[in-house]
MINUGU-921299 format. One line per 4 residues: their letters; for each residue x, y, z of N, C-alpha, C. Coordinates in steps of 0.05 Angstrom, whole numbers, plus 5000, padded with zeros to 4 digits. Atoms other than C-alpha are relative to their C-alpha. Example, Ala and Ser with C-alpha at 12.3 -4.5 7.8 and 13.67 -1.06 7.14 Angstrom:
AS	5018,4976,5000,5246,4910,5156,5018,5024,5000 | 4984,4976,4999,5273,4979,5143,4985,5022,5014
% end
This chain:
MAEI	5022,4993,5000,7127,7406,0364,4991,4995,5032 | 5003,5016,4977,7093,7402,0430,4973,4979,5000 | 5029,5026,5003,7038,7342,0449,4997,5013,5024 | 5021,4993,4972,6988,7361,0502,4991,4972,5000
LKDA	5013,5018,4979,6973,7301,0544,4978,5001,5010 | 5025,4978,4983,6922,7343,0590,5003,5013,5002 | 5008,4977,5002,6893,7402,0579,4988,5017,5016 | 5018,4996,4979,6867,7445,0622,4971,5011,4990
TAKH	5026,5002,5021,6791,7455,0613,4989,5028,5016 | 5011,4971,4995,6780,7524,0646,5025,5023,4995 | 4985,4981,5011,6812,7589,0632,5006,5018,5034 | 4990,4991,4974,6849,7618,0688,4996,5037,4990
AHGS	5009,4974,4999,6825,7689,0705,5017,5023,5011 | 4974,4979,4997,6863,7750,0709,4980,5023,5008 | 5013,4971,4999,6835,7820,0748,4974,4981,5017 | 5018,5011,4982,6777,7810,0795,4968,5010,4995
DTEL	5037,5002,5009,6699,7799,0791,4984,5026,5010 | 5023,4976,4994,6647,7857,0792,4994,5005,5021 | 5021,4991,4975,6614,7842,0847,5013,4995,5020 | 4982,4997,4973,6672,7821,0886,5008,5029,5008
TERV	4985,4975,4991,6703,7888,0875,4984,5018,5009 | 5025,4981,4987,6633,7930,0890,4996,4990,5029 | 5007,5007,4966,6629,7888,0957,5028,5010,5018 | 4973,5001,4985,6704,7900,0977,4999,5033,5005
RGLI	5001,4973,4997,6694,7973,0961,4979,5013,5018 | 5021,4989,4983,6637,7980,1001,5004,4991,5025 | 4983,5001,4978,6666,7949,1057,5019,5019,5016 | 4974,4972,4998,6730,7996,1058,4973,5021,5006
ADIE	5014,4973,5003,6683,8056,1051,4981,5003,5029 | 5003,5002,4979,6649,8030,1113,5018,5002,5020 | 4984,4999,4975,6706,8024,1156,5009,5028,4998 | 4990,4969,5007,6728,8096,1125,4979,5014,5016
ARGE	5015,4980,4985,6665,8121,1156,4992,4999,5028 | 5011,5013,4968,6649,8083,1215,5016,4988,5019 | 4979,5015,4990,6713,8059,1238,5004,4974,5014 | 5004,5026,4972,6714,8009,1301,4970,4985,4992
AAVR	5032,5012,5002,6640,8003,1295,5000,4988,4980 | 5005,5018,5025,6642,7977,1224,5016,4975,5000 | 4989,5032,5000,6699,7927,1234,4985,4980,5030 | 5009,5017,4974,6662,7903,1308,4978,4985,4977
QMSS	5015,5014,5010,6601,7886,1257,5012,4977,4982 | 4984,5021,5023,6644,7854,1201,5009,4977,5008 | 4990,5020,4983,6680,7815,1256,4981,4987,5002 | 5014,5015,4994,6617,7795,1282,4986,4979,4977
DFDG	5020,5011,5016,6576,7780,1223,5016,4980,4979 | 4983,5006,5017,6637,7752,1182,5013,4970,5009 | 4985,5020,4981,6669,7707,1235,4994,4994,5029 | 5008,5004,4981,6629,7705,1293,5017,5010,5027
WEPD	4978,4998,4991,6687,7742,1329,4988,5028,5019 | 5015,4979,4986,6665,7793,1384,5017,5008,5026 | 4986,4997,4978,6722,7811,1431,5000,5023,5016 | 5002,4974,4984,6727,7864,1483,5021,5014,4985
EFEL	4978,4986,5015,6797,7882,1447,5010,4980,4978 | 4985,5019,5021,6822,7859,1379,5028,4989,5003 | 4967,5005,4994,6896,7865,1402,4999,4983,5014 | 4989,5018,4983,6925,7813,1444,5011,5008,5017
TQDQ	4981,4993,4975,6966,7832,1515,5013,4981,4990 | 4972,5020,4993,7030,7808,1526,4987,4981,5011 | 5000,5026,4984,6992,7767,1580,4989,4980,4987 | 5016,5009,5015,6948,7743,1534,5019,4981,4979
ISEI	4987,5021,5019,7002,7717,1484,5018,4983,5006 | 4973,5023,4978,7049,7688,1536,4978,4978,5006 | 5016,5032,4993,6990,7638,1562,4991,4988,4976 | 5003,5016,5023,6975,7626,1488,5024,4981,4998
VAGV	4971,5013,5012,7053,7609,1470,4998,4975,5023 | 4990,5012,4978,7057,7574,1540,4978,4971,4988 | 5025,5026,5009,6994,7527,1514,5012,4977,4977 | 4998,5018,5010,7026,7501,1456,5025,4985,4994
DPST	4979,5014,4998,7069,7440,1445,5037,5009,5001 | 4963,4997,4996,7147,7450,1462,5007,4996,4974 | 4984,5019,5018,7162,7402,1402,4988,5024,4972 | 5020,4975,5027,7118,7457,1354,5016,5027,4995
IDDI	4983,4982,4991,7153,7513,1382,5030,4997,4986 | 4975,5006,5010,7220,7483,1367,5000,4998,4970 | 5009,5009,5035,7198,7468,1293,5001,5030,4983 | 5009,4971,5013,7173,7544,1283,5022,5014,5000
RFAQ	4978,4994,4997,7241,7561,1315,5026,5002,4978 | 4979,5005,5017,7279,7528,1263,4995,5009,4976 | 5010,4988,5033,7239,7545,1200,5008,5028,5008 | 4990,4969,4998,7247,7623,1224,5027,5007,5004
TQIR	4967,5001,4999,7330,7613,1239,5006,5001,4970 | 4990,5001,5036,7330,7592,1163,4988,5025,4984 | 5011,4976,5015,7284,7650,1141,5014,5024,5007 | 4992,4978,4989,7319,7701,1181,5032,5005,4988
NFAQ	4970,5009,5013,7388,7674,1162,5002,5014,4970 | 5007,4996,5027,7371,7684,1087,4994,5031,4999 | 5010,4980,5001,7337,7745,1097,5031,5022,5009 | 4978,4983,4989,7397,7776,1135,5023,5005,4978
AQLE	4980,5000,5029,7443,7755,1076,4989,5017,4979 | 5008,4978,5032,7400,7792,1023,5005,5027,5016 | 4997,4976,4989,7405,7850,1072,5019,5009,4993 | 4970,4988,5000,7479,7856,1069,5005,5004,4976
TLTD	4992,4996,5024,7473,7858,0995,4986,5031,4992 | 5016,4970,5001,7430,7928,1001,5025,5016,5015 | 4985,4983,4983,7489,7984,1018,4993,5022,4989 | 5001,4975,5013,7492,8052,1017,5017,5014,4980
LEVE	4982,4990,5016,7524,8086,0970,5008,5035,4993 | 4986,4970,5004,7566,8158,0955,5015,4997,4974 | 4978,4996,5022,7601,8180,0896,5006,5027,4990 | 5004,4974,5012,7629,8245,0867,5004,4998,4968
TLPG	4994,5003,5032,7616,8250,0793,5006,5014,4982 | 4990,4987,5007,7637,8314,0784,5018,5012,5025 | 4988,4990,4979,7688,8359,0821,4983,5016,5018 | 5023,4990,4974,7649,8375,0891,4965,4992,4988
VTLG	5036,5007,5005,7581,8344,0863,5000,4974,5015 | 5007,5025,4989,7566,8287,0909,4971,4989,4997 | 5034,5018,5011,7504,8233,0889,5008,4972,5027 | 5003,5024,4981,7483,8183,0940,4977,4985,4998
HRNI	5029,5018,4988,7432,8132,0967,5003,4986,5027 | 4999,5012,4974,7409,8110,1032,4976,4980,4991 | 5029,5020,4999,7366,8047,1045,4985,4999,5028 | 5011,4999,4970,7319,8064,1103,4972,4985,5004
PVSA	5022,5014,5001,7267,8017,1122,4973,5019,5010 | 5029,4985,4991,7191,8039,1123,4995,5004,5035 | 5007,4998,4970,7163,8056,1194,4979,4990,5005 | 5022,5013,4991,7102,8014,1195,4993,4976,4982
VGAY	5005,5022,5026,7084,7944,1159,4970,4988,5021 | 5021,5013,4994,7016,7913,1172,5002,4971,4979 | 4991,5020,5020,7035,7840,1161,4968,4976,5006 | 5021,5020,4998,6968,7788,1145,5003,4977,4995
VPGG	4991,5034,4999,6968,7709,1163,4970,4993,4994 | 5028,5013,4997,6914,7676,1140,4988,4976,5017 | 5008,5022,4988,6871,7625,1172,4989,4984,4983 | 5026,5014,5013,6806,7584,1151,5009,4973,4993
RYPM	4997,5023,5004,6819,7516,1124,5037,4986,5004 | 4974,5009,4997,6899,7521,1116,5012,5025,5020 | 4995,4984,4989,6917,7567,1172,5034,5002,5000 | 4975,5002,5005,6986,7584,1147,5025,5019,5017
VASA	4981,4984,4983,7036,7595,1203,5020,5012,4988 | 4975,4996,5014,7097,7599,1152,4994,5033,4998 | 4999,4980,5012,7064,7658,1125,5008,5031,5024 | 4983,4989,4978,7087,7694,1199,5027,5007,4994
HMSV	4967,4997,5010,7158,7682,1181,5011,5013,4977 | 4990,4989,5030,7154,7702,1110,4996,5040,5000 | 5002,4976,5000,7125,7769,1133,5010,5025,5023 | 5001,4979,4978,7133,7797,1202,5037,4991,5007
LTAK	4970,5003,4997,7202,7763,1212,5019,5012,4978 | 4983,4986,5031,7229,7790,1139,4996,5030,5006 | 5010,4977,4993,7202,7860,1159,5019,5007,5025 | 4979,4991,4982,7242,7861,1225,5025,4999,4998
VAGV	4971,4994,5006,7301,7837,1200,5013,5026,4981 | 4998,4975,5010,7297,7897,1147,4998,5026,5011 | 4990,4979,4980,7297,7943,1206,4965,5012,5002 | 5021,4985,4996,7225,7960,1212,4988,5008,5021
PRVA	5005,5001,4973,7208,7991,1278,4967,4989,5013 | 5029,5007,4994,7133,7970,1279,4986,4988,4985 | 5022,5021,5020,7099,7914,1250,4979,4986,5021 | 5037,5007,4993,7022,7901,1263,4995,4976,4989
ACTP	5015,5021,5006,7000,7828,1254,4968,4996,5005 | 5024,5019,4991,6932,7797,1245,4990,4974,4987 | 5003,5019,5014,6905,7737,1236,4978,4991,5012 | 5033,5009,4987,6827,7715,1239,5007,4979,5023
PING	5011,5021,4989,6797,7664,1290,4988,4979,4981 | 5008,5024,5018,6787,7597,1265,4977,4981,5012 | 5021,5009,4983,6720,7574,1283,4991,5013,5027 | 5005,4996,4971,6717,7617,1337,5021,5008,5025
AVPA	4973,5005,4982,6781,7598,1372,5021,5015,4992 | 4980,4982,5000,6846,7631,1378,5020,4976,4986 | 4993,5024,5004,6890,7589,1332,5034,5007,5009 | 4980,4995,4989,6952,7588,1373,5022,5001,4994
ETIT	4974,4997,5010,7010,7566,1337,5000,5021,4969 | 4993,4977,5020,6999,7619,1287,5005,5024,5012 | 5000,4968,4972,6995,7671,1348,5036,4994,5008 | 4975,5005,4990,7062,7643,1374,5026,5002,4983
AMHL	4979,4993,5016,7098,7651,1304,5002,5024,4995 | 4998,4968,5010,7079,7718,1295,5018,5011,5023 | 4987,4982,4974,7101,7736,1374,5030,4991,4989 | 4977,5006,4998,7167,7691,1359,5019,5017,4975
AGAD	4988,4981,5016,7176,7733,1296,5005,5025,5008 | 5006,4969,4982,7172,7793,1335,4990,5019,4993 | 5026,4979,5006,7105,7826,1321,5000,5018,5020 | 5008,4983,4967,7099,7888,1361,4968,4995,5010
EIYL	5027,5012,4998,7021,7878,1355,4987,4981,4988 | 5012,5029,5017,6982,7820,1340,4967,5010,5007 | 5023,4996,4996,6911,7831,1332,4986,4969,4985 | 5018,5016,5010,6856,7776,1325,4979,5008,4984
LGGV	5025,4985,5011,6820,7801,1269,5005,4989,4964 | 5004,5014,5027,6807,7769,1192,4995,5014,4976 | 5023,4987,5022,6784,7786,1127,5010,5035,4986 | 4988,4974,5012,6783,7856,1094,4995,5021,5021
QAVA	5005,4975,4978,6763,7892,1161,5032,4995,5016 | 4969,5003,4988,6834,7870,1184,5022,5020,4982 | 4974,4991,5007,6877,7885,1131,4988,5038,4990 | 5014,4976,5003,6825,7957,1117,5009,5016,5028
SLAL	5001,4990,4981,6835,7968,1185,5040,5013,5003 | 4967,4987,5010,6918,7970,1178,5009,5022,4987 | 4994,4976,5019,6913,8014,1121,4993,5023,5011 | 5012,4976,4992,6866,8061,1143,5006,5018,5028
GTEF	5006,4993,4966,6874,8059,1221,4970,5003,5001 | 5020,5000,4987,6821,8054,1264,5003,5019,5030 | 4991,4988,4975,6809,8075,1338,5025,4982,5020 | 4979,5019,4988,6847,8006,1357,5022,4997,4985
VEPV	4971,5003,5018,6904,8011,1306,5004,5026,4987 | 4988,4976,5020,6950,8065,1277,5002,4990,4976 | 4989,5012,5027,6959,8060,1207,5029,4994,4989 | 4972,4998,5005,7018,8033,1174,5005,5007,4969
DVLV	4988,4990,5027,7060,8042,1111,4992,4983,4974 | 5005,5021,5016,7055,7973,1077,4983,4976,5012 | 5020,5022,4994,7005,7920,1071,5017,4969,4985 | 4988,5023,5004,7044,7845,1065,4974,4979,5006
GPGN	5007,5033,4985,7013,7772,1071,4971,4995,4973 | 5019,5014,5027,6968,7726,1023,4974,5001,5019 | 5035,4997,4990,6893,7719,1036,4990,4991,4980 | 5025,5005,5022,6826,7698,1006,5001,5025,4974
AYVA	4999,4989,5021,6800,7726,0946,4987,5039,5011 | 5013,4984,4992,6767,7781,0984,5029,5021,5016 | 4976,4995,4984,6836,7799,1024,5011,5013,4975 | 4983,4995,5032,6877,7804,0956,4982,5028,4993
EAKR	5019,4980,5008,6818,7853,0925,5007,5019,5014 | 5000,4972,4981,6819,7898,0992,5028,5007,4990 | 4975,4992,5000,6897,7900,0986,5010,5013,4971 | 4996,4983,5029,6890,7922,0911,4986,5024,5003
QLYG	5017,4976,5000,6840,7970,0925,5019,5023,5018 | 4987,4986,4974,6878,7997,0984,5031,5009,4986 | 4976,4996,5009,6946,8003,0936,4998,5023,4994 | 5003,4974,5011,6967,8070,0932,4998,5020,5031
RVGI	5009,4984,4966,6943,8094,1006,5020,4984,5015 | 4977,5013,4989,6994,8037,1024,5014,4988,4984 | 4982,5015,5017,7047,8003,0988,4992,4970,5012 | 5008,5029,4995,7031,7924,0982,5018,4987,4991
DLMA	4978,5019,5000,7077,7863,0972,4995,4995,4965 | 5002,5006,5029,7044,7829,0905,4964,5006,4996 | 5022,5000,5011,6975,7832,0868,4999,4972,4999 | 4995,5022,5000,6963,7761,0892,4979,4982,4979
GPTE	5023,5027,5012,6922,7697,0848,5005,4980,5018 | 5000,5025,4993,6915,7633,0860,5026,4990,4991 | 4974,5018,4996,6978,7585,0877,5010,4990,4966 | 4990,5014,5029,7014,7565,0806,5028,4984,5011
TLLL	4973,5017,4996,7069,7503,0804,4999,4991,4969 | 4995,5013,5024,7105,7483,0744,5021,4987,4998 | 4973,5016,5005,7154,7422,0737,5007,4995,4974 | 4988,5005,5023,7197,7413,0683,5016,4973,5007
ADDT	4996,5022,4991,7218,7341,0688,5016,4992,4968 | 4993,5024,5025,7255,7284,0641,5002,4975,5015 | 5001,5034,4991,7270,7211,0647,5012,4995,5030 | 4985,5004,4972,7313,7221,0712,4982,5002,5023
VDGE	5013,5009,4974,7256,7225,0756,4975,4981,4994 | 5027,5014,4998,7185,7185,0765,4982,5010,5002 | 5030,4990,4992,7114,7192,0760,4990,5005,5028 | 5000,4998,4969,7110,7185,0833,5000,5026,5010
VCAT	4988,4973,4992,7153,7247,0845,4982,5019,4990 | 5020,4974,5019,7118,7290,0796,4977,5001,5003 | 5029,4998,4987,7043,7275,0816,5003,5009,5021 | 4995,4992,4970,7064,7286,0890,5008,5027,4999
DLLG	4990,4969,5001,7094,7352,0869,4974,5018,4984 | 5017,4984,5012,7042,7377,0826,4973,4999,5018 | 5028,4998,4977,6980,7355,0881,5008,5017,5023 | 4984,4977,4977,7029,7391,0931,4983,5027,4995
QAEH	5008,4970,5014,7005,7457,0898,4972,5003,4999 | 5031,5006,5017,6940,7438,0867,4981,5007,5029 | 5014,4994,4973,6914,7435,0941,4986,5021,5008 | 4995,4970,4989,6919,7509,0952,4970,5008,4996
GPTS	5024,4986,5014,6855,7518,0914,4987,4991,4980 | 5008,5007,5032,6806,7498,0862,5009,5008,4977 | 4996,4981,5027,6832,7548,0812,5037,5004,4999 | 4968,5003,5007,6908,7532,0816,5010,4985,4982
PAVL	4995,5015,5018,6939,7512,0760,5026,4982,5006 | 4974,5022,5001,6993,7452,0763,5010,4984,4973 | 4995,5000,5030,7028,7443,0697,5033,4982,5003 | 4979,5020,5000,7080,7385,0682,5005,5011,4971
LTTS	4995,5002,5032,7129,7401,0617,5017,4985,5001 | 4985,5022,5006,7169,7338,0597,5012,4999,4974 | 4990,5010,5026,7216,7309,0547,4995,4976,5001 | 5005,5040,5003,7188,7239,0560,4978,4997,5001
RQLG	5032,5000,4997,7117,7225,0539,4998,4980,5021 | 4998,5019,4981,7132,7161,0582,4984,5013,5028 | 5000,4993,4977,7139,7201,0642,4968,5020,5007 | 5026,4979,5006,7078,7253,0623,4973,4974,4999
LDTL	5016,5015,5001,7039,7186,0620,4992,4987,5029 | 5000,5006,4970,7059,7159,0691,4993,5014,5013 | 5013,4975,4982,7046,7222,0720,4962,5005,5002 | 5025,4999,5004,6973,7219,0694,4991,4975,5019
TEVE	5016,5021,4985,6960,7148,0724,5010,5005,5034 | 4993,5007,4971,6991,7163,0786,4985,5033,5018 | 5023,4984,4979,6951,7228,0805,4981,4993,4998 | 5034,5006,4997,6887,7199,0790,5000,4976,5028
SQLE	5002,5022,4988,6916,7136,0834,5001,5020,5037 | 5003,4999,4975,6937,7187,0897,4980,5020,5000 | 5030,4989,4993,6872,7227,0889,4982,4988,5013 | 5019,5018,4987,6842,7172,0913,5005,4992,5037
TLAT	4995,5005,4967,6869,7171,0984,5012,5029,5018 | 4993,4972,4993,6895,7246,0983,4974,5011,5020 | 5016,4985,4984,6861,7280,1045,4988,5027,4993 | 5008,4979,5008,6850,7346,1010,4996,4994,4969
ADIA	5006,5004,5031,6834,7314,0944,4973,5006,4993 | 5027,4983,5010,6762,7350,0944,5009,5028,4984 | 4988,4984,5024,6805,7406,0922,5021,5004,4978 | 4978,5006,5021,6865,7382,0892,4984,4990,4974
SKAW	5013,5017,5017,6820,7340,0848,4990,5021,4974 | 5011,4979,5010,6779,7404,0825,5026,5017,4975 | 4983,4981,5012,6844,7442,0809,5019,4981,4982 | 4990,5014,5013,6872,7386,0775,4990,4996,4968
ADYG	5015,5001,5017,6818,7371,0727,4995,5029,4990 | 5002,4975,5013,6805,7444,0711,5018,5020,4992 | 4975,4987,5006,6875,7472,0711,5025,4982,5003 | 4976,5026,5010,6924,7408,0701,5002,5000,4974
RVIV	4997,5012,5030,6961,7405,0644,5025,4979,4993 | 4976,5018,5008,7015,7355,0624,5001,5006,4964 | 4989,4996,5031,7058,7373,0553,5023,4990,4996 | 4976,5006,5003,7109,7343,0528,5015,5006,4970
CDDN	4982,4984,5025,7167,7381,0488,5020,4980,4987 | 4988,5021,5017,7211,7357,0440,5032,5003,5009 | 4972,5004,4990,7276,7378,0479,4995,5026,5025 | 4991,4976,4973,7305,7427,0540,4986,5032,4985
AEML	5006,4974,5014,7296,7487,0490,4977,5004,5000 | 5025,5000,4995,7225,7481,0480,4986,5005,5025 | 5004,5005,4968,7211,7465,0557,5015,5035,5007 | 4993,4977,4985,7251,7528,0574,4985,5028,4989
ALAN	5015,4974,5016,7212,7578,0516,4968,4992,5022 | 5038,5002,4994,7140,7546,0547,5001,5014,5031 | 4999,4991,4963,7167,7560,0625,5003,5033,4988 | 4995,4976,5001,7188,7630,0607,4968,5012,4995
DLAF	5013,4985,5012,7128,7648,0572,4968,4991,5019 | 5022,5005,4980,7075,7612,0624,5008,5022,5023 | 4997,4983,4970,7117,7657,0684,4991,4988,5022 | 5010,5011,4976,7099,7614,0739,5002,5011,5024
EHVQ	4987,4987,4976,7100,7629,0808,5018,4977,5014 | 4987,5024,4995,7134,7562,0821,5016,4984,4977 | 4991,5023,5021,7180,7524,0786,5017,4988,5001 | 4987,5025,4986,7208,7454,0803,5013,4987,4969
VMTG	4986,5005,5024,7267,7432,0753,5008,4976,5013 | 4996,5019,4998,7276,7364,0753,5013,4980,4974 | 4984,5011,5024,7326,7342,0696,5028,4989,4995 | 4975,5004,5007,7392,7317,0672,5020,5025,4999
DDDF	4981,4972,4997,7414,7393,0664,4984,5016,5018 | 5017,4971,4990,7382,7437,0716,5016,5019,4994 | 4986,4975,5005,7437,7488,0708,4992,5017,4977 | 5008,4987,5026,7413,7503,0637,4978,5012,5007
FLAN	5018,4984,4987,7349,7519,0667,5009,5030,5017 | 4995,4980,4985,7382,7559,0723,5016,5028,4992 | 4986,4982,5010,7420,7597,0674,4983,5019,4975 | 5017,4994,5020,7368,7608,0627,4970,5014,5005
LTNY	5021,4985,4992,7302,7626,0656,5007,5015,5015 | 4996,4964,4989,7285,7695,0668,4973,4998,5014 | 5019,4991,4995,7207,7689,0679,4984,4978,5021 | 5007,5017,4980,7193,7657,0753,5001,5007,5031
GALF	4984,4985,4984,7181,7673,0817,5016,4994,5024 | 4978,5015,4984,7221,7618,0858,5007,4978,4980 | 4991,5019,5012,7257,7567,0829,5013,4975,5024 | 4997,5021,4979,7272,7493,0858,5011,4978,4978
LGPM	4989,5026,5019,7321,7453,0828,5010,4975,5005 | 4986,5026,4991,7341,7381,0828,4970,4988,5014 | 5011,5018,4980,7294,7321,0864,4999,5000,5025 | 5000,4999,4970,7312,7337,0932,5000,5020,5013
TNVA	5015,4973,4989,7285,7405,0942,4966,4993,4987 | 5027,4999,5006,7209,7423,0928,4987,5028,5007 | 5008,4980,4990,7160,7474,0936,4990,5005,5019 | 5006,5005,4981,7139,7450,0995,5023,5016,5023
YGDK	4979,4991,4986,7207,7467,1028,5003,5032,4999 | 5006,4967,5003,7203,7538,1002,4971,5015,5015 | 5028,4987,4990,7131,7546,1022,5004,5001,5038 | 4996,5000,4972,7154,7527,1098,5020,5006,5016
VIGT	4977,5003,4985,7218,7526,1119,5030,5003,4987 | 4976,5002,5012,7276,7524,1075,5012,5032,4999 | 4985,4981,4996,7300,7598,1080,4986,5025,4981 | 5010,4989,5014,7273,7628,1019,4967,5007,5001
NHTL	5020,4992,4992,7207,7669,1022,4976,4987,4980 | 5015,5011,5021,7143,7644,0995,4967,5014,4994 | 5026,4973,5006,7100,7706,0983,5014,5011,4970 | 4988,5000,5023,7110,7701,0907,4980,5015,4979
PTQS	5008,4991,5030,7088,7734,0833,4979,4974,4991 | 5023,5020,5017,7025,7695,0801,4991,5018,4973 | 5009,4991,5021,6988,7705,0739,5019,5019,4977 | 4977,4994,5017,7046,7718,0695,5023,5028,5007
AARY	4983,4984,4992,7071,7776,0738,5034,5000,5005 | 4974,5006,5006,7141,7740,0743,5014,5007,4975 | 4988,4993,5023,7152,7769,0679,5018,5028,5004 | 4989,4972,4991,7165,7843,0715,5001,5001,5030
TGGL	5004,4997,4969,7172,7828,0792,5010,4975,5012 | 4990,5019,4988,7205,7783,0837,4982,4997,5030 | 5013,4998,4972,7173,7759,0910,5003,5017,5022 | 5002,4979,4980,7163,7792,0974,5034,4987,5003
WVGK	4971,5008,4985,7237,7795,1009,5017,5031,5014 | 4995,4982,4985,7275,7839,1054,5001,5027,4991 | 4994,4970,5018,7285,7898,1002,4974,5009,4996 | 5036,4979,5002,7200,7913,1003,5002,5011,5020
FIKT	5013,4989,4974,7206,7932,1066,5022,5034,5004 | 4981,4977,5004,7264,7987,1046,5000,5021,4976 | 4994,4981,5011,7262,8047,1013,5027,5021,4990 | 4969,4992,5014,7327,8069,0971,4992,5025,4993
VTYQ	5009,4971,5005,7322,8145,0973,5031,5011,4990 | 4975,4980,5009,7375,8190,0941,5004,5028,5006 | 4993,4968,4988,7407,8255,0961,5027,5006,4976 | 4975,4987,5023,7456,8301,0919,5007,5033,5015
RVTD	4985,4978,4976,7501,8355,0952,5028,5013,4966 | 4982,4988,5008,7542,8409,0909,5021,5022,5016 | 4993,4985,4982,7599,8442,0933,5028,5012,4988 | 4974,4985,5021,7645,8465,0874,4985,5019,4992
PASS	5011,4973,5015,7618,8540,0846,5001,4980,4969 | 4993,5001,5030,7648,8519,0775,4978,4974,4995 | 5018,5021,5007,7608,8450,0779,4978,5007,5000 | 5032,4984,4999,7541,8489,0798,5000,5017,4976
VLIG	5004,4986,5023,7551,8534,0743,5004,4979,4968 | 5001,5012,5025,7568,8479,0689,4969,4979,5001 | 5033,5016,4996,7500,8431,0710,4986,5025,4999 | 5018,4974,4997,7467,8507,0715,4997,4997,4966
EYCS	5006,4990,5027,7480,8517,0641,4985,4982,4986 | 5027,5012,5018,7459,8455,0611,4978,4994,5010 | 5030,5002,4980,7399,8456,0665,4981,5019,4980 | 5017,4978,5008,7381,8520,0636,4981,4992,4973
RLCA	5005,5002,5024,7381,8505,0570,4978,4968,4991 | 5013,5015,5007,7348,8441,0569,4964,4999,5020 | 5035,4998,5002,7284,8467,0610,4989,5023,4984 | 5007,4974,5025,7285,8522,0553,4989,4970,4980
IENF	5010,5017,5023,7264,8457,0509,4982,4991,5004 | 5025,5002,4977,7212,8444,0558,4972,5019,5010 | 5021,4985,4991,7181,8497,0568,4993,5017,5028 | 4997,5003,4967,7196,8501,0647,5011,5031,5007
AAHQ	4988,4968,4998,7209,8577,0656,5011,4999,5032 | 4990,4997,4968,7208,8575,0735,5019,4977,5007 | 4982,5018,4989,7250,8511,0731,5030,5009,4985 | 4979,4982,5009,7298,8550,0686,5016,5019,5017
AQAD	4997,4975,4976,7299,8605,0736,5017,4991,5021 | 4980,5000,4976,7332,8559,0790,5029,4995,4987 | 4974,4999,5017,7387,8542,0742,5016,5028,5000 | 4981,4968,5006,7402,8616,0721,5003,5010,5025
IRVR	4990,4980,4980,7402,8646,0789,5028,4991,5007 | 4977,5008,4997,7456,8588,0805,5025,5016,4977 | 4989,4990,5017,7495,8608,0745,5015,5023,5000 | 4993,4970,4995,7496,8684,0756,5018,4996,5026
RYSK	4989,4993,4972,7515,8679,0831,5025,4984,4999 | 4975,5016,4998,7570,8624,0831,5018,5003,4972 | 4980,4990,5015,7600,8652,0764,5021,5023,5008 | 4983,4975,4983,7620,8715,0801,5008,4987,5027
AGS	4993,5003,4973,7638,8672,0861,5026,4984,4987 | 4977,5022,5016,7688,8630,0811,5020,5026,4992 | 4977,4985,5010,7720,8698,0785,5014,5021,5018
% end
């Protein structure tokens, strides 16, 4: 029976708050009605940003990139190389298919990139440069011809490193624009930007809600919620590393769950002590301490099997495994966004540089979906061809009877006309 050393004091909310939902609905409707005029008003009101043009010119981009420290550019290039390499390897697993299922009956599928992607890269307190790699670069590896990327100004200034990452990732268009006004412009199209087919990238609650409401008119990557991290650990590691890894994700926001499951009661107690110690000096303690107080949990389990069952039930975004038998969890865990095995890796590696994508399912969505990857930008579409009259007759006879069961008379007629015509052709 599991022992709870620390429980969450707040409930993790699912879904969107009514006031937020209505506010976002109104903003989207305003952009639909007034186009660029509405976008300009929102950009001025929310970000104090009133440029002549939201899209950056190539000259502006070149000037911004030239002002970035060369060592920072090298770091961005290294990260993008890792992400590109893995995305390319994933792409190579997606193959077109063609098979003859009956004489003269050919079925197949093709993998076709979507035509246009809108990539949102957040700003604010945490300008997530890495999101440019995860969205823009992955879409380009998938073969998307047009990627339009947006990021907000930060306190009226251009986020040079983020723009540089977007550019190096291969963005075809870069807009200095944030919030609902950015994602709605990309989805709906306005005077200054053509609409896209798919919206991707994380953002604040307003951006997430806007993507939810725009889904259907465009595709989206995921319904995003607060970042989550889950540690599965035993006495092969210590409280210092566990506390560090818990706070490493708790700093994302005040509602970010950070949970430790362990078979070592002493490790649980040591981790609790270490968290409090580290919060005394952590630069982001104002956020991380709130998340830990309200959403942090430490649970002692009887054995690995109990840890496994709880982990699969939680279905967290990030799951970090540091045990004497990590392969047991690799083989048996089924519900997670991304898995980090062993003490030499961690969630920050995945978030920033190691090569896997950091846009992942939250709020138990890992039960039914994985995260963003190169395949998200590709449509697998099917085709069929029948060249043998006898096979068309054979399938037609079955189809006719099945249509009759469902009372689809016109469907049945499609089958029957082939049966009549190609029966004669074969006689």
